[in-house]
C-alpha positions as CSV (number, residue, x, y, z in Angstrom):
1,M,-18.9,-3.9,-8.4
2,G,-21.0,-0.8,-8.4
3,A,-23.2,-1.5,-5.4
4,K,-23.6,1.4,-2.9
5,I,-22.3,0.5,0.5
6,K,-22.2,2.9,3.4
7,R,-21.1,2.6,6.9
8,A,-23.9,2.9,9.4
9,G,-22.3,3.0,12.8
10,L,-19.4,1.1,14.3
11,A,-20.4,-2.4,13.3
12,A,-23.1,-1.9,10.7
13,Y,-23.3,-1.3,7.0
14,C,-26.1,-0.1,4.7
15,Y,-26.3,-1.8,1.3
16,I,-28.2,0.1,-1.4
17,G,-29.2,-2.0,-4.4
18,V,-28.5,-0.8,-8.0
19,K,-30.1,-2.0,-11.2
20,K,-26.9,-3.5,-12.6
21,L,-23.5,-4.4,-11.2
22,H,-20.4,-4.2,-13.4
23,G,-17.1,-6.1,-13.3
24,A,-13.8,-4.8,-12.0
25,D,-10.2,-5.8,-11.9
26,Y,-8.5,-6.1,-8.6
27,K,-5.2,-7.5,-7.7
28,I,-4.7,-8.9,-4.2
29,I,-1.3,-7.9,-2.7
30,S,1.2,-10.5,-1.7
31,D,1.2,-11.6,2.0
32,R,3.9,-9.3,3.4
33,I,4.0,-11.2,6.7
34,E,4.8,-14.4,5.0
35,A,7.3,-12.8,2.6
36,G,9.0,-11.1,5.6
37,T,9.2,-14.5,7.4
38,F,10.9,-16.0,4.4
39,L,13.4,-13.1,4.3
40,L,14.2,-13.5,7.9
41,T,14.5,-17.2,7.7
42,A,16.9,-16.9,4.8
43,A,18.9,-14.2,6.7
44,A,19.1,-16.4,9.8
45,T,20.3,-19.4,7.9
46,R,22.5,-17.4,5.5
47,S,20.6,-18.9,2.6
48,N,19.7,-17.5,-0.8
49,I,16.0,-17.2,-1.8
50,I,14.0,-15.7,-4.6
51,L,10.7,-14.0,-3.7
52,R,8.5,-13.6,-6.7
53,N,5.5,-11.3,-7.1
54,G,6.2,-9.5,-4.0
55,S,6.3,-5.7,-3.6
56,Y,9.3,-3.8,-2.2
57,H,7.0,-1.1,-1.0
58,H,5.3,-3.6,1.4
59,L,8.7,-4.8,2.7
60,F,10.9,-1.8,2.6
61,A,11.3,-1.3,6.3
62,L,12.4,-4.9,6.8
63,I,14.6,-4.9,3.8
64,D,16.3,-1.7,4.9
65,K,17.0,-3.2,8.3
66,L,18.4,-6.4,6.8
67,E,20.7,-4.4,4.6
68,E,21.8,-2.3,7.6
69,A,22.7,-5.6,9.3
70,G,24.9,-6.5,6.4
71,F,22.7,-8.8,4.3
72,K,22.8,-8.4,0.5
73,I,19.4,-8.1,-1.1
74,R,19.0,-7.7,-4.9
75,R,15.8,-6.1,-6.2
76,E,14.5,-6.7,-9.7
77,K,11.4,-5.5,-11.5
């Protein structure tokens, strides 16, 4: 990380070199579409599932609607 990247129009970028790059930590978010599909599949089949490493913040709208429809969802840290 550390390179200078600028947008140069609608479909172009300008990359400006630097003398040295440095490392960075980055965590990719879970796939909310896939997680939502699993939640809906469990709800449709009235099954129990455990979703690990997901984020409530990425699924709150779906979870809220499922709870409104009467499905019980337990959230844990």
